[in-house]
All heavy atoms as a GROMACS GRO file, in nm:
protein
  565
    1MET      N    1   0.566  -2.399  -1.265
    1MET     CA    2   0.650  -2.464  -1.167
    1MET      C    3   0.593  -2.447  -1.026
    1MET      O    4   0.590  -2.542  -0.949
    1MET     CB    5   0.791  -2.407  -1.175
    1MET     CG    6   0.885  -2.472  -1.078
    1MET     SD    7   1.052  -2.423  -1.114
    1MET     CE    8   1.110  -2.391  -0.953
    2LEU      N    9   0.545  -2.328  -0.993
    2LEU     CA   10   0.491  -2.305  -0.860
    2LEU      C   11   0.363  -2.386  -0.841
    2LEU      O   12   0.344  -2.447  -0.736
    2LEU     CB   13   0.463  -2.156  -0.839
    2LEU     CG   14   0.411  -2.117  -0.702
    2LEU    CD1   15   0.513  -2.153  -0.596
    2LEU    CD2   16   0.379  -1.970  -0.698
    3VAL      N   17   0.279  -2.389  -0.941
    3VAL     CA   18   0.154  -2.464  -0.931
    3VAL      C   19   0.184  -2.613  -0.915
    3VAL      O   20   0.118  -2.682  -0.836
    3VAL     CB   21   0.065  -2.438  -1.054
    3VAL    CG1   22  -0.059  -2.525  -1.050
    3VAL    CG2   23   0.027  -2.292  -1.060
    4ALA      N   24   0.282  -2.662  -0.984
    4ALA     CA   25   0.318  -2.804  -0.973
    4ALA      C   26   0.363  -2.837  -0.830
    4ALA      O   27   0.336  -2.946  -0.780
    4ALA     CB   28   0.428  -2.838  -1.073
    5GLY      N   29   0.430  -2.746  -0.765
    5GLY     CA   30   0.473  -2.768  -0.627
    5GLY      C   31   0.357  -2.779  -0.531
    5GLY      O   32   0.365  -2.846  -0.428
    6TYR      N   33   0.247  -2.714  -0.563
    6TYR     CA   34   0.130  -2.718  -0.476
    6TYR      C   35   0.041  -2.840  -0.502
    6TYR      O   36  -0.054  -2.863  -0.429
    6TYR     CB   37   0.046  -2.592  -0.493
    6TYR     CG   38   0.110  -2.469  -0.434
    6TYR    CD1   39   0.123  -2.353  -0.508
    6TYR    CD2   40   0.158  -2.470  -0.305
    6TYR    CE1   41   0.182  -2.240  -0.454
    6TYR    CE2   42   0.218  -2.358  -0.249
    6TYR     CZ   43   0.228  -2.244  -0.325
    6TYR     OH   44   0.286  -2.133  -0.271
    7ARG      N   45   0.070  -2.915  -0.604
    7ARG     CA   46  -0.015  -3.029  -0.638
    7ARG      C   47   0.038  -3.162  -0.586
    7ARG      O   48  -0.019  -3.265  -0.614
    7ARG     CB   49  -0.032  -3.037  -0.789
    7ARG     CG   50  -0.115  -2.924  -0.841
    7ARG     CD   51  -0.150  -2.943  -0.984
    7ARG     NE   52  -0.238  -2.834  -1.025
    7ARG     CZ   53  -0.258  -2.799  -1.148
    7ARG    NH1   54  -0.197  -2.862  -1.246
    7ARG    NH2   55  -0.338  -2.700  -1.177
    8ARG      N   56   0.147  -3.159  -0.512
    8ARG     CA   57   0.204  -3.284  -0.460
    8ARG      C   58   0.182  -3.291  -0.310
    8ARG      O   59   0.080  -3.246  -0.260
    8ARG     CB   60   0.351  -3.292  -0.499
    8ARG     CG   61   0.370  -3.309  -0.649
    8ARG     CD   62   0.513  -3.334  -0.683
    8ARG     NE   63   0.594  -3.216  -0.652
    8ARG     CZ   64   0.679  -3.162  -0.736
    8ARG    NH1   65   0.696  -3.213  -0.855
    8ARG    NH2   66   0.748  -3.056  -0.702
    9ASP      N   67   0.278  -3.342  -0.239
    9ASP     CA   68   0.266  -3.361  -0.095
    9ASP      C   69   0.295  -3.231  -0.019
    9ASP      O   70   0.328  -3.129  -0.076
    9ASP     CB   71   0.358  -3.474  -0.048
    9ASP     CG   72   0.504  -3.444  -0.080
    9ASP    OD1   73   0.529  -3.352  -0.158
    9ASP    OD2   74   0.592  -3.515  -0.027
   10ALA      N   75   0.282  -3.238   0.114
   10ALA     CA   76   0.300  -3.120   0.199
   10ALA      C   77   0.443  -3.066   0.192
   10ALA      O   78   0.464  -2.944   0.194
   10ALA     CB   79   0.264  -3.154   0.342
   11LEU      N   80   0.540  -3.153   0.182
   11LEU     CA   81   0.680  -3.109   0.176
   11LEU      C   82   0.706  -3.028   0.049
   11LEU      O   83   0.778  -2.928   0.054
   11LEU     CB   84   0.772  -3.230   0.183
   11LEU     CG   85   0.922  -3.198   0.192
   11LEU    CD1   86   0.951  -3.115   0.316
   11LEU    CD2   87   1.003  -3.326   0.194
   12SER      N   88   0.646  -3.066  -0.062
   12SER     CA   89   0.665  -2.988  -0.186
   12SER      C   90   0.600  -2.851  -0.176
   12SER      O   91   0.649  -2.754  -0.232
   12SER     CB   92   0.612  -3.065  -0.307
   12SER     OG   93   0.472  -3.077  -0.300
   13VAL      N   94   0.491  -2.843  -0.101
   13VAL     CA   95   0.426  -2.713  -0.080
   13VAL      C   96   0.518  -2.623   0.003
   13VAL      O   97   0.536  -2.505  -0.028
   13VAL     CB   98   0.289  -2.731  -0.010
   13VAL    CG1   99   0.230  -2.596   0.030
   13VAL    CG2  100   0.193  -2.806  -0.101
   14VAL      N  101   0.578  -2.677   0.107
   14VAL     CA  102   0.671  -2.600   0.190
   14VAL      C  103   0.790  -2.555   0.108
   14VAL      O  104   0.832  -2.439   0.114
   14VAL     CB  105   0.715  -2.682   0.313
   14VAL    CG1  106   0.826  -2.613   0.388
   14VAL    CG2  107   0.597  -2.707   0.404
   15ARG      N  108   0.844  -2.645   0.026
   15ARG     CA  109   0.957  -2.608  -0.061
   15ARG      C  110   0.919  -2.497  -0.158
   15ARG      O  111   0.995  -2.403  -0.179
   15ARG     CB  112   1.005  -2.730  -0.139
   15ARG     CG  113   1.094  -2.820  -0.063
   15ARG     CD  114   1.160  -2.923  -0.156
   15ARG     NE  115   1.200  -3.036  -0.078
   15ARG     CZ  116   1.164  -3.161  -0.100
   15ARG    NH1  117   1.088  -3.192  -0.204
   15ARG    NH2  118   1.205  -3.258  -0.023
   16ALA      N  119   0.802  -2.509  -0.218
   16ALA     CA  120   0.757  -2.407  -0.313
   16ALA      C  121   0.743  -2.272  -0.243
   16ALA      O  122   0.779  -2.168  -0.301
   16ALA     CB  123   0.624  -2.449  -0.376
   17ASN      N  124   0.694  -2.272  -0.121
   17ASN     CA  125   0.681  -2.145  -0.047
   17ASN      C  126   0.817  -2.089  -0.010
   17ASN      O  127   0.837  -1.967  -0.014
   17ASN     CB  128   0.596  -2.166   0.078
   17ASN     CG  129   0.450  -2.178   0.045
   17ASN    OD1  130   0.403  -2.121  -0.052
   17ASN    ND2  131   0.377  -2.254   0.125
   18ILE      N  132   0.911  -2.173   0.028
   18ILE     CA  133   1.045  -2.125   0.063
   18ILE      C  134   1.114  -2.066  -0.058
   18ILE      O  135   1.183  -1.964  -0.048
   18ILE     CB  136   1.128  -2.240   0.126
   18ILE    CG1  137   1.074  -2.270   0.266
   18ILE    CG2  138   1.276  -2.204   0.133
   18ILE    CD1  139   1.135  -2.391   0.332
   19VAL      N  140   1.095  -2.127  -0.174
   19VAL     CA  141   1.155  -2.074  -0.297
   19VAL      C  142   1.099  -1.935  -0.328
   19VAL      O  143   1.169  -1.848  -0.379
   19VAL     CB  144   1.129  -2.172  -0.415
   19VAL    CG1  145   1.163  -2.109  -0.548
   19VAL    CG2  146   1.209  -2.298  -0.394
   20GLN      N  147   0.974  -1.910  -0.293
   20GLN     CA  148   0.909  -1.782  -0.322
   20GLN      C  149   0.942  -1.672  -0.220
   20GLN      O  150   0.909  -1.556  -0.243
   20GLN     CB  151   0.757  -1.800  -0.328
   20GLN     CG  152   0.710  -1.880  -0.446
   20GLN     CD  153   0.744  -1.809  -0.576
   20GLN    OE1  154   0.722  -1.690  -0.590
   20GLN    NE2  155   0.799  -1.883  -0.669
   21LEU      N  156   1.006  -1.706  -0.109
   21LEU     CA  157   1.032  -1.607  -0.003
   21LEU      C  158   1.110  -1.484  -0.050
   21LEU      O  159   1.070  -1.371  -0.016
   21LEU     CB  160   1.104  -1.672   0.115
   21LEU     CG  161   1.014  -1.742   0.215
   21LEU    CD1  162   1.098  -1.807   0.324
   21LEU    CD2  163   0.913  -1.648   0.274
   22PRO      N  164   1.219  -1.496  -0.125
   22PRO     CA  165   1.289  -1.373  -0.167
   22PRO      C  166   1.200  -1.279  -0.249
   22PRO      O  167   1.203  -1.158  -0.228
   22PRO     CB  168   1.406  -1.426  -0.251
   22PRO     CG  169   1.428  -1.565  -0.204
   22PRO     CD  170   1.293  -1.616  -0.164
   23ASP      N  171   1.120  -1.336  -0.338
   23ASP     CA  172   1.029  -1.252  -0.417
   23ASP      C  173   0.924  -1.186  -0.329
   23ASP      O  174   0.887  -1.071  -0.350
   23ASP     CB  175   0.960  -1.335  -0.526
   23ASP     CG  176   1.057  -1.381  -0.633
   23ASP    OD1  177   1.162  -1.315  -0.649
   23ASP    OD2  178   1.028  -1.482  -0.699
   24GLN      N  179   0.876  -1.258  -0.230
   24GLN     CA  180   0.774  -1.203  -0.140
   24GLN      C  181   0.831  -1.092  -0.052
   24GLN      O  182   0.764  -0.993  -0.026
   24GLN     CB  183   0.714  -1.315  -0.054
   24GLN     CG  184   0.636  -1.417  -0.133
   24GLN     CD  185   0.524  -1.354  -0.212
   24GLN    OE1  186   0.455  -1.265  -0.163
   24GLN    NE2  187   0.506  -1.400  -0.334
   25PHE      N  188   0.955  -1.108  -0.008
   25PHE     CA  189   1.018  -1.001   0.071
   25PHE      C  190   1.037  -0.875  -0.014
   25PHE      O  191   1.013  -0.763   0.032
   25PHE     CB  192   1.152  -1.046   0.129
   25PHE     CG  193   1.138  -1.137   0.247
   25PHE    CD1  194   1.212  -1.254   0.253
   25PHE    CD2  195   1.054  -1.107   0.352
   25PHE    CE1  196   1.201  -1.339   0.362
   25PHE    CE2  197   1.041  -1.191   0.461
   25PHE     CZ  198   1.115  -1.308   0.466
   26LEU      N  199   1.080  -0.893  -0.136
   26LEU     CA  200   1.097  -0.778  -0.226
   26LEU      C  201   0.963  -0.711  -0.252
   26LEU      O  202   0.953  -0.588  -0.249
   26LEU     CB  203   1.161  -0.823  -0.358
   26LEU     CG  204   1.184  -0.714  -0.461
   26LEU    CD1  205   1.281  -0.609  -0.406
   26LEU    CD2  206   1.234  -0.774  -0.590
   27ALA      N  207   0.860  -0.789  -0.276
   27ALA     CA  208   0.727  -0.732  -0.299
   27ALA      C  209   0.678  -0.656  -0.175
   27ALA      O  210   0.619  -0.548  -0.187
   27ALA     CB  211   0.629  -0.843  -0.336
   28ALA      N  212   0.704  -0.710  -0.057
   28ALA     CA  213   0.663  -0.642   0.066
   28ALA      C  214   0.735  -0.509   0.081
   28ALA      O  215   0.675  -0.409   0.121
   28ALA     CB  216   0.689  -0.732   0.186
   29LEU      N  217   0.863  -0.505   0.048
   29LEU     CA  218   0.938  -0.379   0.058
   29LEU      C  219   0.885  -0.275  -0.041
   29LEU      O  220   0.873  -0.157  -0.009
   29LEU     CB  221   1.087  -0.404   0.032
   29LEU     CG  222   1.163  -0.473   0.144
   29LEU    CD1  223   1.306  -0.503   0.100
   29LEU    CD2  224   1.164  -0.388   0.269
   30LEU      N  225   0.855  -0.320  -0.162
   30LEU     CA  226   0.803  -0.227  -0.262
   30LEU      C  227   0.664  -0.178  -0.227
   30LEU      O  228   0.631  -0.061  -0.246
   30LEU     CB  229   0.803  -0.293  -0.400
   30LEU     CG  230   0.941  -0.323  -0.458
   30LEU    CD1  231   0.927  -0.401  -0.589
   30LEU    CD2  232   1.018  -0.194  -0.480
   31MET      N  233   0.581  -0.265  -0.175
   31MET     CA  234   0.444  -0.228  -0.140
   31MET      C  235   0.439  -0.140  -0.016
   31MET      O  236   0.342  -0.068   0.005
   31MET     CB  237   0.358  -0.353  -0.119
   31MET     CG  238   0.327  -0.426  -0.248
   31MET     SD  239   0.244  -0.322  -0.370
   31MET     CE  240   0.089  -0.295  -0.289
   32CYS      N  241   0.542  -0.147   0.066
   32CYS     CA  242   0.546  -0.068   0.188
   32CYS      C  243   0.527   0.080   0.158
   32CYS      O  244   0.455   0.150   0.227
   32CYS     CB  245   0.676  -0.093   0.262
   32CYS     SG  246   0.691  -0.001   0.415
   33GLY      N  247   0.590   0.128   0.052
   33GLY     CA  248   0.577   0.269   0.014
   33GLY      C  249   0.436   0.305  -0.028
   33GLY      O  250   0.385   0.412   0.003
   34PHE      N  251   0.369   0.212  -0.098
   34PHE     CA  252   0.233   0.238  -0.143
   34PHE      C  253   0.134   0.239  -0.027
   34PHE      O  254   0.028   0.300  -0.035
   34PHE     CB  255   0.188   0.134  -0.246
   34PHE     CG  256   0.262   0.145  -0.376
   34PHE    CD1  257   0.344   0.043  -0.418
   34PHE    CD2  258   0.250   0.257  -0.456
   34PHE    CE1  259   0.414   0.051  -0.536
   34PHE    CE2  260   0.318   0.267  -0.575
   34PHE     CZ  261   0.400   0.164  -0.616
   35VAL      N  262   0.167   0.171   0.080
   35VAL     CA  263   0.080   0.167   0.197
   35VAL      C  264   0.116   0.280   0.293
   35VAL      O  265   0.028   0.346   0.349
   35VAL     CB  266   0.090   0.031   0.267
   35VAL    CG1  267   0.015   0.030   0.398
   35VAL    CG2  268   0.040  -0.079   0.175
   36MET      N  269   0.245   0.305   0.310
   36MET     CA  270   0.290   0.403   0.407
   36MET      C  271   0.255   0.546   0.366
   36MET      O  272   0.218   0.627   0.451
   36MET     CB  273   0.442   0.390   0.428
   36MET     CG  274   0.494   0.473   0.541
   36MET     SD  275   0.422   0.429   0.699
   36MET     CE  276   0.528   0.296   0.746
   37ALA      N  277   0.264   0.577   0.238
   37ALA     CA  278   0.237   0.714   0.193
   37ALA      C  279   0.093   0.758   0.225
   37ALA      O  280   0.074   0.864   0.287
   37ALA     CB  281   0.267   0.727   0.044
   38PRO      N  282  -0.011   0.682   0.188
   38PRO     CA  283  -0.146   0.724   0.225
   38PRO      C  284  -0.168   0.727   0.376
   38PRO      O  285  -0.242   0.812   0.426
   38PRO     CB  286  -0.238   0.621   0.159
   38PRO     CG  287  -0.156   0.549   0.061
   38PRO     CD  288  -0.014   0.564   0.101
   39PHE      N  289  -0.104   0.635   0.446
   39PHE     CA  290  -0.116   0.635   0.591
   39PHE      C  291  -0.062   0.765   0.649
   39PHE      O  292  -0.125   0.827   0.735
   39PHE     CB  293  -0.042   0.515   0.652
   39PHE     CG  294  -0.033   0.521   0.801
   39PHE    CD1  295  -0.142   0.490   0.880
   39PHE    CD2  296   0.084   0.560   0.862
   39PHE    CE1  297  -0.134   0.497   1.018
   39PHE    CE2  298   0.094   0.567   1.000
   39PHE     CZ  299  -0.016   0.536   1.078
   40LEU      N  300   0.055   0.807   0.603
   40LEU     CA  301   0.114   0.930   0.655
   40LEU      C  302   0.034   1.053   0.617
   40LEU      O  303   0.021   1.146   0.697
   40LEU     CB  304   0.259   0.943   0.606
   40LEU     CG  305   0.356   0.840   0.666
   40LEU    CD1  306   0.494   0.855   0.602
   40LEU    CD2  307   0.364   0.853   0.816
   41VAL      N  308  -0.023   1.055   0.499
   41VAL     CA  309  -0.111   1.166   0.460
   41VAL      C  310  -0.233   1.170   0.551
   41VAL      O  311  -0.273   1.276   0.599
   41VAL     CB  312  -0.152   1.155   0.312
   41VAL    CG1  313  -0.262   1.253   0.278
   41VAL    CG2  314  -0.032   1.178   0.221
   42GLY      N  315  -0.292   1.055   0.577
   42GLY     CA  316  -0.407   1.049   0.667
   42GLY      C  317  -0.371   1.090   0.809
   42GLY      O  318  -0.448   1.160   0.877
   43LEU      N  319  -0.255   1.048   0.855
   43LEU     CA  320  -0.209   1.086   0.987
   43LEU      C  321  -0.191   1.237   0.997
   43LEU      O  322  -0.233   1.300   1.094
   43LEU     CB  323  -0.078   1.014   1.020
   43LEU     CG  324  -0.018   1.040   1.156
   43LEU    CD1  325  -0.109   0.983   1.265
   43LEU    CD2  326   0.120   0.977   1.166
   44HIS      N  327  -0.131   1.296   0.895
   44HIS     CA  328  -0.111   1.442   0.892
   44HIS      C  329  -0.246   1.514   0.894
   44HIS      O  330  -0.264   1.610   0.969
   44HIS     CB  331  -0.031   1.479   0.768
   44HIS     CG  332  -0.019   1.626   0.746
   44HIS    ND1  333   0.062   1.706   0.823
   44HIS    CD2  334  -0.080   1.709   0.656
   44HIS    CE1  335   0.051   1.831   0.782
   44HIS    NE2  336  -0.034   1.834   0.681
   45CYS      N  337  -0.339   1.468   0.813
   45CYS     CA  338  -0.472   1.532   0.809
   45CYS      C  339  -0.544   1.516   0.942
   45CYS      O  340  -0.613   1.609   0.986
   45CYS     CB  341  -0.556   1.470   0.696
   45CYS     SG  342  -0.497   1.511   0.532
   46GLY      N  343  -0.526   1.402   1.005
   46GLY     CA  344  -0.590   1.381   1.134
   46GLY      C  345  -0.530   1.469   1.243
   46GLY      O  346  -0.604   1.525   1.326
   47LYS      N  347  -0.399   1.485   1.243
   47LYS     CA  348  -0.336   1.570   1.344
   47LYS      C  349  -0.376   1.717   1.327
   47LYS      O  350  -0.390   1.789   1.424
   47LYS     CB  351  -0.184   1.558   1.335
   47LYS     CG  352  -0.130   1.434   1.400
   47LYS     CD  353   0.020   1.436   1.404
   47LYS     CE  354   0.073   1.318   1.483
   47LYS     NZ  355   0.217   1.323   1.496
   48ARG      N  356  -0.393   1.758   1.201
   48ARG     CA  357  -0.432   1.898   1.176
   48ARG      C  358  -0.582   1.915   1.179
   48ARG      O  359  -0.632   2.025   1.159
   48ARG     CB  360  -0.376   1.942   1.043
   48ARG     CG  361  -0.222   1.939   1.048
   48ARG     CD  362  -0.158   2.012   0.941
   48ARG     NE  363  -0.192   2.153   0.951
   48ARG     CZ  364  -0.154   2.243   0.863
   48ARG    NH1  365  -0.080   2.206   0.763
   48ARG    NH2  366  -0.189   2.368   0.876
   49ARG      N  367  -0.655   1.805   1.202
   49ARG     CA  368  -0.801   1.804   1.210
   49ARG      C  369  -0.866   1.866   1.087
   49ARG      O  370  -0.961   1.942   1.096
   49ARG     CB  371  -0.847   1.870   1.338
   49ARG     CG  372  -0.792   1.803   1.462
   49ARG     CD  373  -0.852   1.846   1.592
   49ARG     NE  374  -0.996   1.854   1.597
   49ARG     CZ  375  -1.079   1.752   1.617
   49ARG    NH1  376  -1.031   1.631   1.632
   49ARG    NH2  377  -1.209   1.770   1.622
   50LEU      N  378  -0.813   1.831   0.971
   50LEU     CA  379  -0.864   1.886   0.846
   50LEU      C  380  -1.003   1.835   0.812
   50LEU      O  381  -1.080   1.904   0.744
   50LEU     CB  382  -0.769   1.854   0.731
   50LEU     CG  383  -0.632   1.921   0.738
   50LEU    CD1  384  -0.545   1.877   0.622
   50LEU    CD2  385  -0.646   2.072   0.738
   51LEU      N  386  -1.038   1.717   0.858
   51LEU     CA  387  -1.170   1.663   0.828
   51LEU      C  388  -1.273   1.698   0.935
   51LEU      O  389  -1.392   1.673   0.916
   51LEU     CB  390  -1.162   1.511   0.812
   51LEU     CG  391  -1.074   1.464   0.696
   51LEU    CD1  392  -1.066   1.312   0.695
   51LEU    CD2  393  -1.127   1.515   0.565
   52ALA      N  394  -1.230   1.756   1.046
   52ALA     CA  395  -1.323   1.792   1.152
   52ALA      C  396  -1.406   1.913   1.114
   52ALA      O  397  -1.525   1.920   1.143
   52ALA     CB  398  -1.246   1.820   1.281
   53ASP      N  399  -1.345   2.009   1.047
   53ASP     CA  400  -1.417   2.130   1.006
   53ASP      C  401  -1.374   2.165   0.865
   53ASP      O  402  -1.287   2.250   0.844
   53ASP     CB  403  -1.386   2.244   1.104
   53ASP     CG  404  -1.472   2.366   1.080
   53ASP    OD1  405  -1.572   2.354   1.007
   53ASP    OD2  406  -1.438   2.473   1.134
   54THR      N  407  -1.434   2.100   0.768
   54THR     CA  408  -1.389   2.116   0.629
   54THR      C  409  -1.417   2.254   0.574
   54THR      O  410  -1.348   2.298   0.482
   54THR     CB  411  -1.455   2.011   0.539
   54THR    OG1  412  -1.597   2.022   0.550
   54THR    CG2  413  -1.409   1.872   0.576
   55GLY      N  414  -1.511   2.326   0.628
   55GLY     CA  415  -1.541   2.460   0.579
   55GLY      C  416  -1.426   2.557   0.599
   55GLY      O  417  -1.399   2.642   0.514
   56ASN      N  418  -1.356   2.546   0.710
   56ASN     CA  419  -1.245   2.635   0.739
   56ASN      C  420  -1.116   2.593   0.671
   56ASN      O  421  -1.020   2.670   0.668
   56ASN     CB  422  -1.220   2.643   0.890
   56ASN     CG  423  -1.332   2.716   0.962
   56ASN    OD1  424  -1.403   2.796   0.902
   56ASN    ND2  425  -1.348   2.687   1.090
   57HIS      N  426  -1.112   2.472   0.619
   57HIS     CA  427  -0.991   2.420   0.556
   57HIS      C  428  -1.013   2.392   0.408
   57HIS      O  429  -0.953   2.302   0.352
   57HIS     CB  430  -0.946   2.291   0.626
   57HIS     CG  431  -0.919   2.307   0.772
   57HIS    ND1  432  -0.811   2.377   0.819
   57HIS    CD2  433  -0.987   2.264   0.880
   57HIS    CE1  434  -0.813   2.376   0.951
   57HIS    NE2  435  -0.920   2.308   0.990
   58ARG      N  436  -1.100   2.468   0.345
   58ARG     CA  437  -1.137   2.441   0.206
   58ARG      C  438  -1.016   2.445   0.112
   58ARG      O  439  -1.000   2.358   0.027
   58ARG     CB  440  -1.244   2.540   0.160
   58ARG     CG  441  -1.299   2.506   0.024
   58ARG     CD  442  -1.412   2.598  -0.018
   58ARG     NE  443  -1.532   2.588   0.060
   58ARG     CZ  444  -1.623   2.492   0.050
   58ARG    NH1  445  -1.602   2.392  -0.031
   58ARG    NH2  446  -1.732   2.492   0.123
   59ALA      N  447  -0.929   2.542   0.126
   59ALA     CA  448  -0.813   2.554   0.036
   59ALA      C  449  -0.717   2.436   0.056
   59ALA      O  450  -0.666   2.380  -0.041
   59ALA     CB  451  -0.739   2.686   0.060
   60GLN      N  452  -0.695   2.398   0.181
   60GLN     CA  453  -0.606   2.284   0.207
   60GLN      C  454  -0.668   2.154   0.156
   60GLN      O  455  -0.597   2.069   0.102
   60GLN     CB  456  -0.578   2.274   0.356
   60GLN     CG  457  -0.487   2.383   0.406
   60GLN     CD  458  -0.469   2.376   0.557
   60GLN    OE1  459  -0.560   2.336   0.629
   60GLN    NE2  460  -0.351   2.416   0.604
   61MET      N  461  -0.797   2.137   0.173
   61MET     CA  462  -0.863   2.017   0.125
   61MET      C  463  -0.855   2.009  -0.028
   61MET      O  464  -0.833   1.902  -0.084
   61MET     CB  465  -1.010   2.014   0.169
   61MET     CG  466  -1.028   1.999   0.318
   61MET     SD  467  -0.964   1.844   0.380
   61MET     CE  468  -1.080   1.732   0.310
   62ARG      N  469  -0.873   2.122  -0.094
   62ARG     CA  470  -0.863   2.125  -0.240
   62ARG      C  471  -0.722   2.086  -0.285
   62ARG      O  472  -0.704   2.008  -0.378
   62ARG     CB  473  -0.899   2.264  -0.293
   62ARG     CG  474  -0.911   2.269  -0.444
   62ARG     CD  475  -0.961   2.403  -0.493
   62ARG     NE  476  -1.100   2.422  -0.452
   62ARG     CZ  477  -1.145   2.526  -0.381
   62ARG    NH1  478  -1.062   2.621  -0.343
   62ARG    NH2  479  -1.272   2.536  -0.349
   63ARG      N  480  -0.621   2.139  -0.216
   63ARG     CA  481  -0.482   2.107  -0.248
   63ARG      C  482  -0.455   1.958  -0.228
   63ARG      O  483  -0.391   1.893  -0.312
   63ARG     CB  484  -0.389   2.190  -0.161
   63ARG     CG  485  -0.246   2.188  -0.206
   63ARG     CD  486  -0.156   2.282  -0.126
   63ARG     NE  487  -0.219   2.407  -0.090
   63ARG     CZ  488  -0.228   2.454   0.036
   63ARG    NH1  489  -0.176   2.388   0.136
   63ARG    NH2  490  -0.287   2.569   0.060
   64ILE      N  491  -0.505   1.902  -0.120
   64ILE     CA  492  -0.486   1.759  -0.093
   64ILE      C  493  -0.553   1.675  -0.202
   64ILE      O  494  -0.496   1.578  -0.251
   64ILE     CB  495  -0.541   1.723   0.046
   64ILE    CG1  496  -0.452   1.782   0.155
   64ILE    CG2  497  -0.552   1.572   0.063
   64ILE    CD1  498  -0.511   1.774   0.294
   65CYS      N  499  -0.672   1.715  -0.244
   65CYS     CA  500  -0.742   1.641  -0.349
   65CYS      C  501  -0.668   1.648  -0.482
   65CYS      O  502  -0.657   1.548  -0.554
   65CYS     CB  503  -0.885   1.693  -0.365
   65CYS     SG  504  -0.992   1.647  -0.228
   66VAL      N  505  -0.616   1.765  -0.516
   66VAL     CA  506  -0.544   1.780  -0.643
   66VAL      C  507  -0.415   1.698  -0.641
   66VAL      O  508  -0.384   1.627  -0.737
   66VAL     CB  509  -0.514   1.930  -0.671
   66VAL    CG1  510  -0.415   1.946  -0.784
   66VAL    CG2  511  -0.644   2.003  -0.700
   67ILE      N  512  -0.342   1.705  -0.532
   67ILE     CA  513  -0.218   1.628  -0.522
   67ILE      C  514  -0.248   1.478  -0.522
   67ILE      O  515  -0.181   1.401  -0.590
   67ILE     CB  516  -0.139   1.668  -0.395
   67ILE    CG1  517  -0.085   1.810  -0.412
   67ILE    CG2  518  -0.024   1.571  -0.370
   67ILE    CD1  519  -0.026   1.868  -0.285
   68GLY      N  520  -0.351   1.437  -0.450
   68GLY     CA  521  -0.389   1.297  -0.447
   68GLY      C  522  -0.431   1.246  -0.584
   68GLY      O  523  -0.396   1.135  -0.625
   69ALA      N  524  -0.506   1.329  -0.658
   69ALA     CA  525  -0.550   1.288  -0.792
   69ALA      C  526  -0.430   1.279  -0.887
   69ALA      O  527  -0.424   1.190  -0.971
   69ALA     CB  528  -0.652   1.388  -0.846
   70ALA      N  529  -0.334   1.370  -0.870
   70ALA     CA  530  -0.215   1.366  -0.955
   70ALA      C  531  -0.131   1.242  -0.927
   70ALA      O  532  -0.078   1.178  -1.018
   70ALA     CB  533  -0.131   1.492  -0.935
   71VAL      N  534  -0.119   1.206  -0.800
   71VAL     CA  535  -0.040   1.090  -0.762
   71VAL      C  536  -0.110   0.960  -0.804
   71VAL      O  537  -0.046   0.869  -0.858
   71VAL     CB  538  -0.012   1.089  -0.610
   71VAL    CG1  539   0.047   0.958  -0.565
   71VAL    CG2  540   0.080   1.204  -0.574
   72CYS      N  541  -0.238   0.952  -0.783
   72CYS     CA  542  -0.312   0.827  -0.811
   72CYS      C  543  -0.365   0.822  -0.952
   72CYS      O  544  -0.414   0.718  -0.995
   72CYS     CB  545  -0.429   0.813  -0.714
   72CYS     SG  546  -0.375   0.792  -0.545
   73GLY      N  547  -0.358   0.930  -1.027
   73GLY     CA  548  -0.415   0.935  -1.162
   73GLY      C  549  -0.349   0.842  -1.259
   73GLY      O  550  -0.410   0.800  -1.357
   74GLY      N  551  -0.224   0.804  -1.238
   74GLY     CA  552  -0.154   0.718  -1.330
   74GLY      C  553  -0.189   0.570  -1.317
   74GLY      O  554  -0.146   0.490  -1.395
   75ARG      N  555  -0.272   0.536  -1.222
   75ARG     CA  556  -0.306   0.393  -1.201
   75ARG      C  557  -0.430   0.354  -1.273
   75ARG      O  558  -0.521   0.413  -1.297
   75ARG     CB  559  -0.323   0.365  -1.053
   75ARG     CG  560  -0.192   0.378  -0.982
   75ARG     CD  561  -0.205   0.340  -0.840
   75ARG     NE  562  -0.085   0.384  -0.774
   75ARG     CZ  563  -0.077   0.403  -0.646
   75ARG    NH1  564  -0.179   0.382  -0.570
   75ARG    NH2  565   0.033   0.442  -0.591
   0.00000   0.00000   0.00000
């Protein structure tokens, strides 16, 4: 149905896009968590300067890697 809307005139393309808006908003809300979580982890690491001197933060870096692997391992 969506593909058929894109194969006609410009008005049918606009209608097809408007019909998809609720699904796109829901997808954006769900994806927000997947984008925001790594951003916040990176922000935290940057504020604590964990990547500036990795030798002094070896235990914290290992913990971050283990937690990251556990979180991303299911994908």
